[in-house]
VOBA-1610 file (N, C-alpha, C; in pm, whole numbers, padded with zeros to 5 digits, always signed):
BEGIN
Met+00075-00117+00026Met+00007-00013-00005Met+00076+00106-00005Ala+00035+00200-00120Ala+00110+00347-00110Ala+00114+00435+00006Val+00230+00481+00072Val+00224+00593+00222Val+00151+00707+00129Leu+00156+00730+00020Leu+00068+00846-00036Leu+00029+00828-00166Asp-00098+00865-00174Asp-00162+00868-00313Asp-00243+00950-00352Ile-00203+01080-00446Ile-00254+01166-00482Ile-00333+01151-00628Val-00435+01201-00657Val-00517+01176-00777Val-00599+01303-00781Asn-00566+01388-00902Asn-00606+01462-00979Asn-00644+01622-00852Leu-00518+01664-00746Leu-00507+01739-00686Leu-00520+01868-00815Arg-00575+01984-00701Arg-00605+02101-00789Arg-00631+02213-00634Leu-00543+02288-00670Leu-00510+02382-00572Leu-00517+02551-00596Tyr-00625+02607-00613Tyr-00664+02753-00665Tyr-00643+02859-00548Tyr-00584+02960-00556Tyr-00541+03110-00467Tyr-00647+03208-00537Lys-00721+03260-00450Lys-00823+03372-00472Lys-00759+03511-00463Thr-00670+03591-00559Thr-00622+03698-00526Thr-00688+03834-00623Leu-00613+03916-00558Leu-00658+04079-00632Leu-00648+04092-00816Arg-00545+03981-00850Arg-00505+03966-00994Arg-00603+03852-01058Gly-00698+03788-00984Gly-00798+03652-01030Gly-00729+03571-00959Thr-00799+03451-01016Thr-00754+03310-00963Thr-00634+03250-00994Val-00572+03218-00910Val-00415+03184-00943Val-00420+02999-00924Arg-00397+02965-01044Arg-00421+02815-01053Arg-00268+02773-01016Ala-00249+02724-00932Ala-00114+02704-00808Ala-00082+02569-00848Val-00194+02448-00828Val-00158+02314-00863Val-00278+02249-00966Glu-00227+02189-01035Glu-00345+02174-01163Glu-00374+02001-01215Arg-00441+01968-01141Arg-00490+01846-01158Arg-00354+01717-01175Val-00252+01722-01042Val-00145+01652-01026Val-00198+01507-00944Ser-00151+01396-01001Ser-00147+01283-00942Ser-00017+01220-00958Tyr+00038+01119-00820Tyr+00146+01029-00815Tyr+00117+00980-00696Arg+00218+00896-00688Arg+00232+00767-00545Arg+00361+00809-00460Val+00367+00780-00349Val+00511+00779-00277Val+00488+00644-00214Glu+00584+00562-00275Glu+00597+00386-00190Glu+00645+00401-00053Pro+00642+00300+00021Pro+00702+00283+00116Pro+00853+00283+00111Gly+00972+00389+00205Gly+01083+00393+00195Gly+01139+00438+00061Glu+01080+00507+00011Glu+01079+00596-00173Glu+01118+00719-00111Ala+01228+00763-00205Ala+01210+00931-00194Ala+01214+00965-00319Leu+01110+01074-00346Leu+01004+01132-00475Leu+01099+01281-00449Gly+01169+01318-00608Gly+01218+01419-00593Gly+01106+01508-00654Ile+01119+01664-00668Ile+01018+01712-00697Ile+01079+01841-00775Val+01144+01864-00896Val+01220+01969-00912Val+01138+02081-01016Gly+01206+02173-01035Gly+01149+02277-01165Gly+01160+02447-01052Glu+01133+02496-01197Glu+01167+02645-01163Glu+01080+02717-01037Ser+01132+02835-01001Ser+01044+02889-00848Ser+00939+02932-00919Gly+00807+02905-00816Gly+00689+02951-00867Gly+00631+02804-00985Cys+00680+02737-00935Cys+00551+02593-01043Cys+00504+02545-00936Gly+00474+02567-00849Gly+00357+02531-00749Gly+00423+02374-00631Lys+00579+02385-00633Lys+00622+02283-00572Lys+00594+02324-00393Thr+00606+02396-00335Thr+00529+02441-00215Thr+00411+02448-00207Ser+00328+02470-00299Ser+00180+02500-00281Ser+00128+02347-00251Met+00227+02289-00374Met+00156+02104-00381Met+00165+02087-00208Ala+00324+02077-00145Ala+00342+02032-00032Ala+00233+02073+00086Asn+00195+02218+00099Asn+00085+02225+00161Asn-00042+02227+00156Ala-00061+02146+00022Ala-00188+02075-00014Ala-00166+01957+00072Ile-00078+01873+00032Ile-00077+01732+00156Ile-00102+01769+00253Met+00002+01887+00329Met-00004+01891+00472Met-00149+01964+00503Arg-00202+01998+00437Arg-00329+02081+00447Arg-00270+02251+00573Thr-00217+02265+00556Thr-00165+02409+00587Thr-00154+02504+00447Leu-00295+02543+00489Leu-00358+02650+00302Leu-00350+02799+00430Pro-00339+02846+00311Pro-00388+03044+00371Pro-00529+03001+00354Ser-00575+03151+00401Ser-00700+03167+00413Ser-00772+03228+00258Asn-00682+03214+00167Asn-00742+03301+00021Asn-00753+03198-00069Val-00747+03059+00001Val-00790+02932-00070Val-00922+02944-00143Glu-00962+02919-00296Glu-01070+02927-00341Glu-01105+02760-00408Val-01007+02706-00473Val-01043+02586-00486Val-00932+02493-00439Tyr-00977+02376-00344Tyr-00859+02250-00305Tyr-00984+02145-00340Asp-00924+02056-00409Asp-01014+01913-00450Asp-00919+01809-00527Gly-00993+01696-00532Gly-00910+01598-00539Gly-00852+01498-00432His-00815+01419-00476His-00763+01336-00330His-00609+01310-00270Val-00588+01314-00155Val-00476+01305-00126Val-00523+01220+00029Ile-00453+01064-00044Ile-00468+00966+00025Ile-00350+00950+00133Val-00381+00943+00261Val-00302+00907+00332Val-00346+00799+00455Asp-00258+00684+00455Asp-00317+00576+00540Asp-00450+00539+00534Gly-00536+00547+00412Gly-00637+00522+00370Gly-00731+00627+00421His-00657+00722+00446His-00724+00872+00460His-00729+00977+00386Asp-00874+01035+00322Asp-00852+01119+00240Asp-00820+01285+00320Val-00746+01346+00318Val-00693+01459+00366Val-00748+01570+00327Val-00785+01547+00217Val-00900+01695+00126Val-01045+01629+00181Arg-01086+01556+00219Arg-01236+01546+00250Arg-01256+01558+00415Met-01138+01563+00497Met-01140+01558+00637Met-01145+01689+00669Ser-01206+01718+00802Ser-01222+01824+00874Ser-01076+01853+00943Glu-01081+01963+00952Glu-00912+02030+00980Glu-00874+02000+01153Glu-01009+01941+01209Glu-00961+01852+01344Glu-00905+01685+01356Glu-00955+01648+01265Glu-00962+01516+01205Glu-00773+01533+01143Val-00760+01611+01067Val-00656+01663+01013Val-00543+01648+01107Arg-00534+01739+01166Arg-00473+01761+01306Arg-00460+01629+01377Arg-00525+01598+01392Arg-00544+01467+01553Arg-00480+01357+01447Lys-00511+01306+01352Lys-00522+01204+01276Lys-00396+01155+01174Ile-00357+01313+01116Ile-00256+01285+01026Ile-00143+01379+01023Arg-00162+01501+01076Arg-00027+01577+01053Arg+00075+01587+01143Trp+00190+01568+01122Trp+00278+01534+01247Trp+00278+01349+01263Arg+00152+01314+01304Arg+00181+01161+01289Arg+00211+01092+01182Lys+00115+01106+01065Lys+00148+01025+00938Lys+00241+01108+00856Val+00232+01226+00806Val+00284+01308+00736Val+00355+01420+00812Ser+00482+01440+00804Ser+00545+01580+00862Ser+00620+01662+00774Met+00691+01769+00776Met+00728+01849+00674Met+00852+01948+00740Val+00962+01947+00679Val+01059+02030+00736Val+01054+02166+00606Phe+01035+02260+00677Phe+00962+02375+00600Phe+01081+02451+00546Gln+01055+02528+00442Gln+01194+02609+00382Gln+01219+02712+00480Gly+01351+02731+00460Gly+01395+02839+00592Gly+01419+02797+00752Ala+01479+02705+00775Ala+01496+02659+00904Ala+01566+02777+01014Met+01612+02876+00932Met+01645+02968+01056Met+01513+03068+01096Asn+01415+03039+01035Asn+01241+03111+01052Asn+01170+03053+01136Ala+01207+02900+01142Ala+01099+02769+01174Ala+01122+02771+01322Leu+01266+02846+01400Leu+01250+02795+01533Leu+01196+02917+01616Asn+01159+02913+01757Asn+01106+03025+01826Asn+01229+03070+01888Pro+01253+03190+01869Pro+01382+03234+01890Pro+01386+03240+02044Val+01278+03243+02144Val+01289+03227+02300Val+01254+03101+02368Ile+01268+03008+02281Ile+01220+02894+02370Ile+01347+02796+02318Arg+01388+02715+02427Arg+01493+02640+02412Arg+01452+02500+02338Val+01563+02455+02238Val+01544+02409+02108Val+01473+02259+02169Gly+01510+02199+02290Gly+01452+02076+02348Gly+01318+02079+02332Leu+01253+02161+02380Leu+01127+02170+02417Leu+01051+02199+02291Gln+01098+02288+02180Gln+01013+02312+02079Gln+01011+02166+01956Val+01146+02049+02011Val+01108+01944+01947Val+01031+01846+02030Ala+01010+01866+02174Ala+00927+01792+02240Ala+00808+01841+02249Glu+00725+01976+02211Glu+00596+02032+02204Glu+00514+01931+02127Pro+00500+01892+02016Pro+00391+01777+01939Pro+00409+01698+02047Leu+00492+01606+02116Leu+00455+01510+02183Leu+00380+01547+02304Ile+00393+01656+02374Ile+00329+01730+02478Ile+00181+01769+02464Ile+00203+01811+02330Ile+00028+01893+02289Ile-00064+01767+02237His+00024+01695+02162His-00077+01591+02093His-00089+01420+02141Glu+00008+01429+02202Glu+00020+01286+02309Glu-00018+01277+02444Gly-00052+01389+02504Gly-00063+01423+02652Gly+00079+01377+02712Met+00191+01401+02647Met+00306+01318+02748Met+00343+01453+02843Asp+00396+01374+02957Asp+00485+01445+03070Asp+00627+01506+02976Lys+00596+01648+03085Lys+00735+01736+02985Lys+00826+01646+02983Arg+00874+01611+03100Arg+01031+01543+03107Arg+01051+01400+03023Glu+00914+01306+02991Glu+00951+01218+02920Glu+00953+01252+02768Ala+00895+01362+02748Ala+00885+01407+02596Ala+00999+01496+02586Leu+01111+01524+02666Leu+01221+01604+02658Leu+01348+01512+02647Glu+01287+01370+02706Glu+01397+01248+02668Glu+01392+01213+02530Ile+01263+01198+02496Ile+01291+01171+02331Ile+01329+01254+02220Ala+01309+01411+02314Ala+01370+01534+02202Ala+01490+01479+02219Arg+01549+01471+02305Arg+01725+01444+02326Arg+01783+01307+02214Glu+01650+01211+02205Glu+01694+01091+02158Glu+01674+01139+01995Lys+01579+01204+01956Lys+01560+01240+01814Lys+01666+01334+01776Leu+01740+01407+01843Leu+01842+01532+01862Leu+01975+01453+01821Lys+01958+01352+01908Lys+02102+01222+01870Lys+02088+01173+01779Leu+02005+01106+01686Leu+01925+01049+01583Leu+02001+01159+01460Val+01964+01267+01472Val+02018+01349+01350Val+02152+01441+01378Gly+02248+01353+01491Gly+02408+01379+01456Gly+02402+01508+01556Leu+02332+01542+01663Leu+02323+01655+01736Leu+02396+01602+01884Pro+02473+01698+01964Pro+02456+01610+02118Pro+02341+01639+02191Pro+02328+01540+02311Pro+02216+01603+02381Pro+02177+01784+02421Glu+02286+01789+02480Glu+02334+01922+02524Glu+02259+02008+02416Val+02238+01991+02315Val+02159+02098+02216Val+02043+02138+02294Ser+01952+02037+02331Ser+01848+02064+02379Ser+01807+02191+02479Asp+01934+02205+02538Asp+01887+02280+02653Asp+01949+02439+02608Arg+02006+02431+02485Arg+02002+02605+02405Arg+01933+02650+02341Tyr+01959+02748+02348Tyr+01847+02855+02222Tyr+01904+02877+02112Pro+01776+02906+01976Pro+01860+02848+01851Pro+01936+02950+01805His+01959+03089+01894His+02077+03183+01858His+02178+03101+01853Glu+02196+03011+01955Glu+02334+02963+01998Glu+02367+02849+01892Leu+02311+02824+01772Leu+02337+02701+01699Leu+02363+02759+01572Ser+02457+02723+01482Ser+02502+02747+01355Ser+02375+02709+01266Gly+02384+02755+01126Gly+02304+02713+01016Gly+02241+02534+01031Gly+02365+02472+00981Gly+02341+02343+01006Gly+02256+02291+01146Met+02312+02341+01213Met+02303+02290+01343Met+02109+02291+01383Lys+02030+02409+01325Lys+01948+02432+01329Lys+01870+02344+01230Gln+01890+02330+01093Gln+01837+02236+00987Gln+01787+02102+01086Arg+01923+02035+01118Arg+01912+01919+01196Arg+01828+01929+01282Val+01802+02033+01390Val+01719+02068+01504Val+01551+02026+01447Val+01515+02110+01324Val+01415+02128+01242Val+01365+01930+01157Ile+01455+01901+01121Ile+01449+01688+01106Ile+01449+01645+01200Ala+01484+01691+01316Ala+01457+01630+01458Ala+01305+01651+01464Met+01253+01791+01449Met+01111+01806+01464Met+01020+01742+01402Ala+01051+01698+01266Ala+00954+01622+01160Ala+00965+01455+01217Leu+01057+01422+01270Leu+01087+01291+01302Leu+00979+01246+01467Val+00978+01375+01525Val+00961+01303+01640Val+00819+01216+01678Met+00744+01248+01594Met+00598+01171+01631Met+00676+01042+01544Asn+00772+01012+01459Asn+00765+00872+01395Asn+00659+00879+01228Pro+00635+00986+01188Pro+00551+00946+01033Pro+00609+00849+00982Lys+00520+00820+00831Lys+00594+00747+00767Lys+00609+00802+00665Leu+00643+00950+00635Leu+00664+01028+00506Leu+00697+01208+00583Val+00802+01211+00527Val+00846+01372+00545Val+00884+01407+00400Ile+00802+01606+00414Ile+00827+01631+00257Ile+00968+01741+00339Leu+01037+01765+00255Leu+01155+01844+00268Leu+01127+01941+00170Asp+01113+02090+00212Asp+01112+02166+00108Asp+01177+02268+00136Glu+01341+02203+00006Glu+01441+02311-00010Glu+01467+02285+00129Pro+01545+02184+00177Pro+01585+02211+00339Pro+01757+02242+00348Thr+01792+02238+00189Thr+01969+02290+00225Thr+01986+02413+00155Ser+01893+02508+00092Ser+01903+02614+00040Ser+01981+02710+00094Ala+01979+02722+00222Ala+02044+02841+00269Ala+02152+02838+00341Leu+02226+02710+00306Leu+02349+02626+00367Leu+02473+02669+00283Asp+02559+02664+00315Asp+02694+02645+00219Asp+02691+02488+00197Val+02795+02460+00092Val+02795+02354+00008Val+02853+02218+00104Ser+02934+02285+00188Ser+02961+02141+00303Ser+02884+02096+00382Ile+02784+02191+00470Ile+02680+02190+00546Ile+02574+02085+00477Gln+02557+02152+00318Gln+02474+02053+00212Gln+02506+01922+00240Ala+02600+01913+00201Ala+02644+01735+00221Ala+02649+01669+00305Gln+02634+01749+00438Gln+02656+01665+00555Gln+02457+01667+00541Ile+02372+01699+00545Ile+02232+01740+00570Ile+02182+01601+00451Met+02242+01605+00332Met+02213+01518+00238Met+02262+01353+00256Asn+02397+01373+00338Asn+02434+01260+00405Asn+02320+01191+00509Leu+02275+01269+00613Leu+02193+01249+00734Leu+02082+01210+00631Leu+01973+01271+00548Leu+01890+01242+00475Leu+01870+01137+00417Lys+02023+01079+00352Lys+02058+00930+00318Lys+02015+00845+00434Lys+02109+00871+00480Lys+02115+00757+00624Lys+01934+00743+00726Leu+01847+00842+00718Leu+01757+00802+00754Leu+01651+00743+00690Lys+01674+00724+00567Lys+01604+00708+00411Lys+01620+00521+00473Arg+01751+00491+00462Arg+01821+00398+00514Arg+01804+00274+00572Glu+01814+00357+00726Glu+01824+00295+00818Glu+01667+00305+00883Met+01575+00392+00857Met+01467+00411+00953Met+01348+00334+00813Gly+01368+00307+00711Gly+01279+00319+00587Gly+01189+00387+00537Leu+01224+00541+00578Leu+01139+00640+00573Leu+01141+00676+00423Ser+01001+00758+00399Ser+00954+00759+00294Ser+00933+00918+00269Met+00969+01001+00174Met+01032+01161+00159Met+01025+01190+00026Ile+00929+01335+00056Ile+00922+01395-00095Ile+01015+01511-00100Phe+01107+01500-00134Phe+01264+01608-00168Phe+01212+01744-00255Ile+01176+01844-00198Ile+01171+01941-00279Ile+01261+02067-00312Thr+01298+02075-00463Thr+01408+02150-00460Thr+01444+02190-00587His+01524+02290-00609His+01535+02342-00776His+01633+02309-00806Asp+01731+02214-00756Asp+01876+02189-00793Asp+01895+02022-00830Ile+01887+02021-00959Ile+01851+01886-00978Ile+01988+01782-00953Ala+02066+01858-00910Ala+02206+01766-00867Ala+02152+01690-00739Leu+02108+01763-00648Leu+02067+01750-00509Leu+01964+01631-00520Ala+01874+01670-00649Ala+01749+01531-00626Ala+01813+01415-00682Ser+01928+01400-00767Ser+01937+01283-00828Ser+02046+01227-00714Asp+02099+01278-00631Asp+02123+01211-00523Asp+02068+01171-00393Leu+01974+01189-00400Leu+01867+01138-00283Leu+01762+01028-00335Ser+01707+01085-00450Ser+01553+01048-00500Ser+01608+00920-00589Asp+01466+00852-00530Asp+01435+00719-00676Asp+01386+00715-00781Arg+01277+00825-00757Arg+01226+00866-00867Arg+01198+01064-00858Ile+01200+01107-00981Ile+01202+01249-00985Ile+01059+01292-01094Ala+00980+01368-00997Ala+00894+01433-01074Ala+00911+01568-01120Val+00898+01619-01266Val+00900+01728-01303Val+00800+01840-01313Met+00769+01981-01221Met+00665+02053-01220Met+00706+02195-01325Tyr+00593+02183-01387Tyr+00600+02328-01453Tyr+00459+02429-01469Ala+00461+02529-01444Ala+00320+02579-01402Ala+00224+02507-01353Gly+00241+02456-01248Gly+00158+02401-01175Gly+00107+02253-01149Gln+00174+02186-01308Gln+00139+02061-01365Gln+00257+02000-01320Val+00287+01854-01290Val+00350+01752-01323Val+00403+01679-01469Val+00445+01779-01563Val+00489+01733-01672Val+00537+01604-01700Glu+00635+01550-01609Glu+00707+01427-01641Glu+00723+01341-01517Ile+00731+01216-01502Ile+00774+01151-01394Ile+00825+01022-01392Gly+00927+00976-01302Gly+00981+00818-01396Gly+01089+00821-01261Ser+01169+00711-01276Ser+01238+00655-01235Ser+01375+00810-01223Ala+01483+00788-01145Ala+01578+00892-01129Ala+01660+00872-01260Glu+01697+00744-01303Glu+01772+00705-01400Glu+01687+00747-01530Gln+01580+00712-01540Gln+01502+00780-01671Gln+01524+00907-01689Val+01449+00966-01605Val+01429+01147-01589Val+01581+01185-01626Leu+01673+01167-01555Leu+01814+01244-01563Leu+01884+01178-01713Leu+01894+01048-01732Leu+01981+01031-01849Leu+01872+01016-01971Glu+01782+01005-02022Glu+01690+01020-02114Glu+01567+01123-02103Pro+01569+01223-02043Pro+01449+01306-02065Pro+01344+01271-02201Lys+01220+01279-02124Lys+01126+01302-02267Lys+01075+01417-02287His+01051+01502-02165His+00937+01597-02234His+01011+01749-02276Pro+01022+01804-02335Pro+01110+01941-02402Pro+01153+02010-02285Tyr+01056+02014-02177Tyr+01065+02104-02032Tyr+01200+02065-01944Thr+01171+01929-01947Thr+01288+01823-01859Thr+01371+01849-01976Gln+01428+01862-02083Gln+01554+01822-02141Gln+01615+01952-02126Lys+01500+02078-02192Lys+01560+02221-02160Lys+01618+02245-02024Leu+01574+02170-01910Leu+01616+02203-01807Leu+01734+02123-01781Leu+01735+02011-01810Leu+01894+01939-01777Leu+02002+02009-01884Ala+01993+02036-01978Ala+02050+02140-02054Ala+02108+02266-02028Ala+02026+02316-01896Ala+02076+02432-01844Ala+02163+02431-01722Thr+02163+02282-01672Thr+02233+02239-01589Thr+02406+02240-01591Pro+02507+02335-01560Pro+02628+02287-01576Pro+02666+02189-01499Arg+02785+02120-01625Arg+02863+01989-01589Arg+02978+02012-01581Leu+03027+01939-01460Leu+03194+01953-01408Leu+03274+01875-01510Arg+03237+01734-01539Arg+03291+01677-01637Arg+03301+01652-01805Ala+03217+01747-01837Ala+03190+01748-02000Ala+03203+01897-02026Asp+03275+01874-02172Asp+03272+02056-02207Asp+03154+02056-02274Ile+03053+02124-02210Ile+02944+02122-02306Ile+02874+02280-02238Thr+02827+02365-02324Thr+02782+02536-02254Thr+02666+02504-02209Pro+02645+02561-02081Pro+02482+02526-02055Pro+02394+02631-02155Glu+02274+02577-02149Glu+02166+02616-02255Glu+02098+02697-02148Phe+02019+02820-02213Phe+01919+02867-02127Phe+01776+02845-02231Ile+01662+02842-02111Ile+01564+02820-02133Ile+01465+02942-02178Pro+01434+02945-02340Pro+01395+03026-02414Pro+01251+03103-02321Gly+01214+03242-02302Gly+01099+03292-02273Gly+01075+03257-02137Ala+00989+03279-02060Ala+00962+03304-01884Ala+00843+03208-01856Pro+00845+03170-01762Pro+00729+03103-01654Pro+00608+03133-01722Pro+00500+03090-01739Pro+00366+03155-01756Pro+00297+03210-01642Asp+00211+03298-01613Asp+00160+03367-01536Asp+00026+03282-01512Leu+00036+03228-01365Leu-00107+03128-01327Leu-00198+03181-01319Ala-00224+03322-01324Ala-00353+03374-01293Ala-00417+03389-01422Ser-00326+03362-01564Ser-00367+03341-01676Ser-00307+03237-01781Pro-00280+03124-01762Pro-00233+03033-01790Pro-00238+03026-01940Pro-00175+02969-02042Pro-00202+02956-02174Pro-00304+02862-02207Gln-00349+02818-02309Gln-00460+02784-02361Gln-00360+02667-02407Gly-00442+02561-02348Gly-00369+02396-02440Gly-00207+02382-02327Cys-00128+02305-02396Cys-00017+02286-02318Cys+00017+02407-02293Arg+00072+02423-02111Arg+00119+02529-02057Arg+00284+02571-02127Phe+00335+02473-02165Phe+00474+02490-02164Phe+00482+02523-02341His+00377+02520-02415His+00391+02551-02572His+00459+02698-02615Pro+00444+02833-02529Pro+00484+02924-02606Pro+00667+02906-02557Arg+00707+02826-02486Arg+00830+02793-02487Arg+00924+02679-02552Cys+00806+02592-02635Cys+00856+02474-02669Cys+00906+02470-02806Pro+01024+02412-02825Pro+01074+02414-02976Pro+01043+02295-03064Tyr+00900+02253-03025Tyr+00880+02094-03099Tyr+00707+02147-03101Val+00679+02274-03062Val+00537+02256-03063Val+00473+02259-03174Met+00318+02232-03144Met+00236+02199-03287Met+00114+02233-03251Asp-00002+02251-03392Asp-00112+02323-03351Asp-00186+02235-03237Arg-00206+02134-03222Arg-00261+02060-03111Arg-00214+02111-02978Cys-00099+02140-02958Cys-00044+02172-02834Cys-00104+02288-02756Arg-00122+02406-02916Arg-00220+02529-02871Arg-00328+02525-02850Arg-00417+02413-02864Arg-00589+02386-02831Arg-00603+02326-02743Glu-00508+02200-02699Glu-00555+02101-02636Glu-00477+02093-02501Glu-00502+02043-02416Glu-00367+01991-02293Glu-00396+01879-02302Pro-00245+01875-02308Pro-00208+01673-02331Pro-00259+01628-02198Pro-00281+01482-02209Pro-00303+01399-02072Pro-00165+01298-02064Asp-00155+01241-01971Asp-00039+01227-01883Asp-00027+01023-02006Phe+00082+01073-02055Phe+00080+00926-02156Phe+00221+00852-02098Glu+00207+00726-02083Glu+00284+00651-02037Glu+00401+00583-02148Val+00534+00598-02094Val+00623+00555-02162Val+00712+00504-02082Asp+00801+00363-02146Asp+00891+00284-02095Asp+00848+00221-01951Gly+00702+00215-01942Gly+00660+00136-01799Gly+00680+00228-01719Gly+00601+00282-01679Gly+00625+00323-01535Gly+00615+00482-01513Arg+00687+00561-01649Arg+00718+00677-01648Arg+00594+00724-01761Tyr+00570+00874-01695Tyr+00428+00923-01784Tyr+00485+01100-01789Val+00492+01110-01915Val+00497+01261-01965Val+00386+01312-02022Lys+00348+01470-01971Lys+00239+01510-02024Lys+00283+01600-02178Cys+00267+01555-02294Cys+00321+01584-02407Cys+00260+01483-02542Trp+00240+01596-02616Trp+00144+01557-02760Trp+00239+01491-02818Leu+00371+01499-02822Leu+00465+01427-02912Leu+00464+01268-02841Tyr+00396+01238-02755Tyr+00375+01083-02761Tyr+00267+01042-02728Gly+00165+01120-02818Gly+00043+01055-02816Gly+00036+00963-02961Glu-00029+00985-03006Glu-00046+00857-03159Glu-00026+00922-03273Glu-00046+01071-03253Glu+00018+01146-03384Glu+00170+01193-03357Gly+00190+01262-03263Gly+00300+01253-03201Gly+00426+01147-03248
//
């Protein structure tokens, strides 16, 4: 049974400019012990999709529908109280982008890690703090960090604390929203090694959101490529990285600098569409080198290629 099963998820925001279609009919599954990488340009809907899974939504949501099935429960159709009591932090947790801002500066780190146990489990404070110290040790921090305040920690230590917070209630799935974006390269490597260790030793399922394809390839079993609120290609890491099918995936990889190849990075012409008024048909067609008349008129479905890989592109339909 899949840890997470998403079917036709939509998330629209109501703004002064009109309706912003942040997530548009997204479907995929995450299996037990699997890491799924989500890559794409800024503004393509990666974080909105994560918030839709966690049901941490702002007040200006206009449309939130489809199915987000976690452990047999459809999060979209549950009340906020049910999600808080049964799903959030228990089944699915999230490491939010920017650990520097995720911690309360006036509360000791250990209590912040232990807080979900005290509030949701009704656990005694001393017992909860003991579990918090164990989780801090699990992510490579000494137990005495529990008694420190966030300003006493380095950026890498704060990131580990936030990961410990996500693990404290032993969820099956952890969503990591660009967990290394504010860190230098050496600390990035340490955090990535930690995540690989947690995945290997705990059998943890992960959704790893990033704009860095190299980082995604280091951790992910499968990769989903997002563009303008849609997943345009999803497959194994080897399939997507070594033989990209969707024109956007091809352009994205061609724009990535290579250390061991004398290839000049290319740029992707044009700019991502405004999600308040996306183009008719395929959302990538204004930037696509292979555009056909049908691309301008009709939105492509997900075509299955290579067994288990799906590509949202008319090139892989009968006409293509």
